[in-house]
C-alpha positions, 0 to 999 in steps of 0.5 A: 565514469562507470558503465554500471547501472546506478543502484538508485535506478535499479531501486526505482525500477524495483519500486515501479515493479511493486506498483505494477504488481500491486495494481495488477493484484499479482501476488507472485510478482509482489512477493518477487520484489521483496527480500527474504524477511522484509518488514511491511508497516502500514495502517493495519500494523507491522509484519512480514509480506505474508502478514500484509498480503491478505490486506493487499488482496482485500484492497483489490477485491473489496476496494478495487484500488489503483495507485498512480505515481505522482512523484518518486525520488531515490537516494542511496538505498531509499525510494520515496513515492507519492501516489494518488490512490483511487478505488471504489468499495464493492466488496468486503474490506477489513471487516466492513461487509456492506459495500456502497459502491462509492468511489474514493481518491486520496493521497498515499505515500510509501517509503522503501528501503532496499538492498541488492534491488529488493525491498527490505522495509516498506512503510505506507501511509494514507488518509484512511479517515478520508477514505472512510468518509468517501466510501461510507465505511460505518463510523467507529464508536466514539467514547460517548457511544460505548456503555460501561458494563 
């Protein structure tokens, strides 16, 4: 049996560091867990860490978001995590500018691919509609609300 620390444990430690950095709003620590050229896929689209960072910053400044790991599994170069995400809308967030102060709680899931202990791809899904309902984001216009020009 090898004395080498199993890669799955290293990968789980990297994802745990991501969670800690995300909860702290620590941009430097967040960037440190991602590989050069990492791809982030989430509710606002797909892009680099630079693309995701402003959204992540607004999660802290506008929604006071915190992640609580409910379960984490790892196999080979993949780590999957189920979270409880909590926060409250106290500042501007993605164009919504009239905070209600209301709290939210929802389930979020993220899937990570890693190489050499660094995140190369990350997918995140959460129930944004339920979040919007809880905090009181204004409803998007429906087809019947939009008038033809």
